[in-house]
Steps between C-alpha positions, in 0.01 A plus 500: 500500500160409644460588868409134588809376330710769687364377836597145418852599407527702818373189688776286340767756568411545861460125549853448363646761737313391814575132449878565507632435850570814696469692817123484526498125441776441753322709759181292470688171512703608797191633692303190428778262607564696816142587609257292309191552267350799660827704499571386148162625385542832677847539328336425153227759574764766585681426175188528295423841658856598416440412138198731492707778661760450222221581247406821689872594525530457128196715436639771721826524291719408793636185333606704193675752731692219675631376165560851370709583809764228528607596851153449627457165327836383635386607848187285452733210386698534817190520721346191333826301534536601867135404571551178308807415707322586824204273420743222399701543826175488700405165331837355572471602873139374515617161373674447821243635739328242733152593369588373160634173626188447722275567207685244291483239774127556593310467172158492667545842660501823296824691482515818705529818301834665593346839411163655454299471177526879448879474519511222248259685271703821522814308421337351197398835372843646562660192349311567172555869499882470553542290183685720255440266210125548542544879437699430188251255369201725578667795323596292196168305464217659682463834309466318166182326618352789697364705204201361322202644314268241656537602865609790712852500649353426844298207369797360298730539805248307710496214252881485480515508881256209506719305257805558711326413822347186343835380379648568836227308682514193268883481477586597863197303630643188319840578653345538840313162479824334384685652796238391747512151351882494533448616858263208573732256343796642699303520829619170645858618470573838657837512327344480148255786574774707645713430193209620264467824688871562524548411141238760386667752726843435352362532154350843586835614638677381183245685284558811712872479431443462126266802507777702670757385249272605207443836671876546538559430137 
């Protein structure tokens, strides 16, 4: 297979994985609905950095070790599910905080960030890193596209990282703009905006429960 064709296939595969709704997407939506464009952008940046770190983890062999050692992988599943539930519960709680209602009723005033940009960025990185499915995907797909006669491993890894980051920026950026649009539409009604945020939080908590169930099985 030609290297260029391989990159296009990798692009399609990663696009198909990233476009599926999941923890990263929900985190961006919840952050944008709760705190506005700036916070949503910071959350997106953290997740993109987390994707790059996934590449480095895969290159280090840690991802293979996690799948080779089932107990460690199950521990990662549990940690990811717990973090998912914690983020979801935080969104449900934030939906009923006065700051969210005030931001919904005062469209002309920017919403106050409930936490620092660094905290949001760190949560975005951790959000991406605690996704067990990402480790499974990287182990199953990434190595097949890492070796090429055209480029060094480092150069190929950089290209693959750029493809992953590009897909994340395009897909999650579109989701972010959609969330901000929904936030503006819902702004005249605080109840609608609260409902959006609480709904995302409840979905995360449900996803955490399903993850725990799969780990138990």
